[in-house]
N, C-alpha and C positions, 0 to 999 in steps of 0.2 A: 523400609526400602522402596524405591519407585516401581511402580506397576509395569506388567511386560505384557505385551500382546503377541499373540500369534503374527497377526497381519495389521499393518498400519497404511491405509488408503490416504494417499495424498491428493485432495482436492474432491468436492463433494457433488461434481456434475452427474449427471443419469448413467454415464458409464460406470463412474465411483462408486455410486449407490447400488448399481445392479451387482459391481465386483463383490460389494461388501456383502449384499444381500445374499449369493450363493455361498460365499465362505462361510457366513454364519449359520447359513442353513446348514451346511456340513459339520458344525459344531466348534469352528474356529473363533476365537476371540479376538474381536473385529475391531479396529478404530477409525472412522472417517474424520478428517480434518479439512475442514473449508474454510479457506479465507474471507470469504464476505459473511454478513449477515445473514443470508437466504441461502439456502441450498438450490442446488439447479445447476450451477456455471451458465450456460448459454441457453438451457431451457427453465426460465424463470417466468414469474409472473410479479409486476411490480406497478404500484402506483404512484407513476411519473409526475402526472397532472391529479390535483386532488379532485376526487371521484371517479377517475378513469384508470383502467387498471390494463396495462398492456402485457402481450408475449413480448418482451421488449429486444430479444435476438432473435432465436428460432421459433416460428410461428404455427406453422402448420407439422401434422405429423403423419407418417405412411410407413417410413420403414421400422417401426419399433418392431421387434420380433415377436412372432406369434408365439413361440415357445417361451418367450421371457414374459408376456403377459399371461401366460396359462402355469406355467411352474412357479412363478412368484405371487400368483392369484391377484394379480393388478387391480381386476376389478372389483374383487371384496375392499380393497384397499382405497378404493375411490375413483379409478381410471373410468372415464368415459369419454370416448372419441364420438364426434357429433359431424356426420356426414359433409363433404365439402362440395358445393354442387355446380359442377362443371367449371368451365373456363372461359370468359368474355373477353377477346379482342378486340378494341374500337378501332374503328377504321374512319379515315375523312369521307362520311357519307355512308357510311356500311359498318356492319361487325361481323364478327363471326364468333359462335357460340356454340360451343362443343357441352353438352350436358349428359348426366348419367344414363339418359334414356338413349338406347342405341338406334332406335328408329328415327330418331326426332334429331339426333346429331347428323345422321345421314341424310336426312332432307334438307339440314342445314348447309352441310358441304358442299351438297349437289346444288345448290343456289350460285357455287363457284365452279364445280366442276363433276359433272356425271363420275367421270372415271376415277377422281378421288375418292367420289363417296364409296365407289365400290371398292377401291384399294385401302380404305381406312379399316374397312372389318377385315378383311385380307391381312393388314398390318398388326393389328392388333391381335390376331390368331395367332401369327408369327412371333409374335413377341412374347406370349403368354408360353408359347414352346419353349423358348429361348429362357424365358425366367424360371422355368420349371426345371431346367437343364442346370442354369448356374446357380440359383438359389440354396441348393444343399451346400454351395462352397462358402457362403456367408455364416451358416452357422457350423462351421469347422476349420480347424488351424491351418493356414497355407502350406502345403507340402513344398519343399525347397528341393528341387531336383539336382541340386548341386552337392547335397548330403547324400548319405548312403544307410542311413539310419532306417532299422526296420519299419520305424512309425510312417517316414517320407515314402518309402518303398511302397508300404500297404496304402497309402491314399493315393499316390501315383498310378497303382495299379487299378483301384477303385476308379478315379476319373478315366483312365483309358478303357477299361469297359463300358462306362456310362457315353464316353465319346463314340465308342463303335455302336450305342445303342441309337442314336440319333441318325437321322437319313442325311445325305449328300448336301441337298437344299439347306438346310439347317447349320450344316458345317460350315459352309460358305457364309453363311448371314453372323454368325459368330466372329469368322475372321473378320470379317467386314467391321463389325461392330467392334472389334479391338485394335482396329489401324485407320479406319474412315474419321472424317469429321462429321460433325452432325448433320450438315447439309446435304452433304455427298451421301450419304446413307439415305438421307428421306428422299433426296432426289430421286432414288431407284423407286421410291413408291408413288411422289405426290407431285403435282404440278404446280397448285395454289398456292401463289406467295406467302401471304399471312400465316395460313395452317403451318408452312414450313418453317418460317419464322419462331411462332409460337412455340412448336413442338421442339427445334432445336435448343430454345432456350434452356432446357433440362440438361442441354449438355455443357454448358457453360456455369452454372451454379459453383460458387467455391472455388474457381479457375483462374488463372490469367492468360486466358486462352479465347479466340473467337469462335464462333459458331462454325466457319471453315477450317479451324486447327485441326488437325490428326489427333486423334485421342478422344475427341469430345464425343464419338458416339458412343464407347463404354459409360462415359458419365451420365449420359441420356439414357440407358441402359439401368445403370444404377439406381436412377431415380424411378425408371420404370417399373422395379423389383419390388417396390412398398404395395403393402397391401392390407387391407381392412377386411376383416370377416371373411377372409379367402380370397378377395377379389381386386387382382391386380392393378396398380396404376390408382388404386383409390385413395385419395388425400382426404384429411381431417382435420378438424379442431377438436384439442383435448377443452372438457369442461374445465371452465376458470383458467383458460390459456397452458401454455407448455409447463409453467408451475406446476401444475395440477399432474402430469406426469410425474414429475421429480418427487411429490410429495406422496405419490401414492407408492413409488418404489422404496423411496425412505421409510414409510409406512412398514411395508415387507420386512425393511433390511433391520427395522428396531425390532417388530415383532420374533424376527429369529434371533435377536442377541445382541447385535451390533450396536455401538455406541458412537453416537456422532456428533461433535463438536464443531460450531461454527467460529466465524472470528478467530480462526486459529490457523495463522500462515505459516506456512514451515518454510525456514530459513535455509536449513540445509539437511541433506540425509547422511547420516552419521556411518563412517566404514570403517573397518579393521579386518587387516590382512584379507583384503580384495572382497568381503562380505559387508552386505547393508546391515546394520546392528540397530536402527530406528532412526528416528528424527529430531532436529532442534528445531522450536518455533523460534520467532521473532522476538519473542518475550525471554527467551532463554531456556526457557525450560525443555528438556530432553525425554524425549519417550522411547522407552527401549522396545524391540520387536524382533520376532523372529525373521519376519520377512516384511518388505517394505513394497507396495504397489503404488505406482504413480498413473493416475489419469490425467496429468498435466502433459502438452507436447515436448518433442525431443530436447527443444532448445531450451526449456523451462527446467526438463528435468535435469539432463545430463551438462550442460553447459551453464546453469544457476545453481543447481541444487547439489552439486558435486563438484569435488577438486580437480582440475586436469590428472593430477596423479592416481586418481582413481581409475582410469580409463586408458586404455591402449590409445596410442596418439593416431592411428589410422583410423580408429572408430571416431575419434573427435573430427576427423577430416569429413570422414563420411555426414555424419551430423551435421559438419557445416556445411555442406553441399545439399543438404534435404531442403525442397521449397517448400516455400509458405505463400510469397506472393499475394498477400490478401487484394481481393479485387472489388470487394462490396461494402455496402453501407446501410443503415436502415434508418428510416424517416417514421417516426411514430406520431400519430396525428389524432388530436380529440375533436371530435366535430358536432357542430349545434344543431346540424341536419344531414340529410342523406346527401348526397354529391348527384347531379344529374349529367347523366352522359347524353352528348347530342344524338349520338347515334342511336339511344335508346332512352330518351327523356323519362324521367321520374322515377319511382322507387319501383321494385319488381323482383321478380326471381334472379333477374339477370344478376343482381348485385351480391348474390347469397354465396357464389363462388369463387373462385379468382378472376381476378381483372388483370390482363396482361398486355402492357403497352409495348406491343412488340408487332408493329403494322405490317413489316417488311424484312427480308432478308438483307436488301440494304442498309436498312435502317439499323439493324442489329450490329451488322458488320463496321459500320460508321462509329457507333458506340464504342466498339472495340478499337478502332483507328484511334481515338482520343488517348483511351488506356496506354497503348504502345508508347505513346509519348509523354509519359508522365502527366496526362491531363484525365480529370474524372469528365465524365461522359458529358456533352454538351446535351445531348439528346438520348438520355440513357434508357434502359431496358428496365422496366419495373414491374414487378410483381406486385399486386394489390389484395387485402382482403380486408372483409369488414365483419369481423368476428359476431359482433354484437347483435348483427341479423340473426345470429343462431344462438348466442350465448347472451341473453340482455343485460347479463350481472355484470357486466365487465363497465357499465356507462350508467350515468342517472338516467332517467326514463325519458326517453325521446331523445337523448343523444347516442353518439357513436364512437368507438375507436376505430381507426383505419392504419393498419400496417402495411408498410412499403419498404418492401426487398429492394436493391437499388444494385445495378452493375452497369457501367463499372467505376469503381472508386478506388484506385491503387493507392496502396500503403504509402509508395513513394511518389512525392510529387515534385514536378520539374521545377515549378515555379511556387516560391512561397512554403505555408505550412499548412497542416490540418487545424492548428487552433487558431490560424486568423483567416482560414477560408471555411471553415466549418458553416457558417450562416448563408455561404454563397450555395454551398453544395444544397442546402435544402432548399433555397430558391430556386435553384436548376430543377431540383425533383419536383417540386409544385408547380413551375411553369410546364414541366413536360407533362404533367395531368391535368393541367388547365386546358390543353390543346384540344383533349378530348371531353373534360367537364369543365366548363368555363367558368361555372360558380364555385369551383372548390376553395378560391381564397375567402369567399364569404362565409362560408361555413366553417372555417377553423379556426377554433378558439384555445387552440394550444399545440405545441408540436415539440419532438424529441428528435433532434439529428444527430445519428451515431456514424463517428468515419471509422475506418479501420483502426486507425490509432485509438479512438474511444474504445471500439471493442478490446484491444491491446490492454489498455490501462484496466478496464472494469473486470473482465473475466479472464484477463490473462492468455487469449490465445494471441500467438506470436503474428504479428503482423496485421493480425485481424481475421486470417484466414478460418472460417468457419469449420472447417472438417481438419483443423490441426496438421495441416499440410494438403496441396493439390491431390486430388485423384487425377493424377496423369499417370499413362501406361507405366512409365519407369519408377512409380512409386505406389503399386499396387501387388498384392497377393504376396510372394515370399521376397519383394523387396520393399515391403511395406513396415518398418521406415528405412531401413536400409539392408541390403543382402545379406543374409547370412544369420538375423537377426529378427525375423518374422514372427518366432513363435513366444513372444511376449516377454521371454527371458532376455537379460541385458550382460555385458562383458563383468559387470560387478553381480557378484552370488547374493542370492536373496532380494535382488531388486528385479521386479517386472514392469512392463507398461501394460495399463488396461483400458488407454483412452483411444479416441478416434485417430491418432497417428499408427495406429496397431492395425493388423488385418480385422474386420473387412472395410475400413474406412469410416466416414463420418456420416453425419445426418442423426438424428433421435432415431439411434438405432438400439443400443445397447449391445451389440454381438460383442465390440472387443473388451469389454467389462466381463462379459458372461465367458468367454473363450478363455480368458486370461485366468479367471479364478478355477476353472476345470483344468488348465496346466498346471496352477499351485496345487490342485487337490492331486492330481497325478504325479507329480514330483515329490510331495509329501505326503503319501496317504496316511492318515490316523495321527500325522502329529499334531502336538496340540501344547500349550504350556500347562506345565507341570502345576 
């Protein structure tokens, strides 16, 4: 007789692994099915060029929930976060360099504006207060104000009490963050153009929006809420790349009793009488389970793995309106030596942090103008890191890897297709870097160019959206992924969502996986396979 599981988890990305770990710790019999040979989804480390190991997709970490690190004891399972040392913004004949040292950063900003140097500290304190208010919402299901369940009412009451506990100024700030563009919000604080351009970049990550588009201020806040060792807005590298995070979580899941299978692509979800009963693999193998959890996005889960008859027609319509709009690409470079930036020639501490090609607000907005008309940006925003300066094991001695996150790269091109224009896109990225580091072409010994189409093909993220759907205001909290279905359950009984398309959203966070597991345990207390 075929083996039956309490829970089958579709997808071995970091959320699926977190989900499995919590369920297994609670005594459930759990099976994780990953289609690729390597675990982690978009959080993987792979040797793409001989001798060079890359965080192929996701490349930095900050949003990983501290309670997950603590509760799964991920440090014991090998997780190690290495600090990212500030952000350098190269300019023509100048630079802006913000580091972890507040006084040094203040002096740096004061070269541009004494007023901004003062405001930067005030801004940081204000954002920490806002993060402390919002952060608990990332660790709890989103209450649905359209429902009248006791649980939703209690959560709404809890939020109302917390809202009453903050001062009027912070209430206005929260309202601005929820409705403003990133630039409009930053205009309230700063006058230095490259400072606003670089800070506003956090507001467009994973969205098909520009820095002047309403709603991007919240995305900025979403990224600001990351923390390492209790410090907000602290970013870092995982030792051995982002794959190190996935391996640590997988280790915790296996130790708790979960079973993990790779190269096991799910072809469909088995249903009967409106309930999920298990899954069928591409090989034809059927696996039975009392509960099925999908860490895939809504398009993959509902439109590929289920039959239309399994879902209400109005739900299918809502899922069809859910926005992905992939807007970013990735270029991974193997380097023979470190690049030299004209603004700060030679090696140095400035290369150990992020390097942001975001010289002005106009530059950033023009990059978006290209994307609006179906073109990849001729002068793109690029966020670069050289992790081998912190973690040398990723490349041969004396060599380096450089990771370049690029925006904008629209999934839908107005002219041509991504297969024919991939290398042109890669050349455009290198040209943009060469404007500030003219020797970059001389030190490149290999490259990998990833378009949104490549991201979709390799890891199954629809339209290449790194958050499994935009973090736009209408797709957040109780409306993620669609109104009425934000608490991880779905119209199919026994089928749950546990990926980034569920509240509280994307990034290497793990919160959707954890919260979905807690919801299953709440719905089926003590139930296991007999």
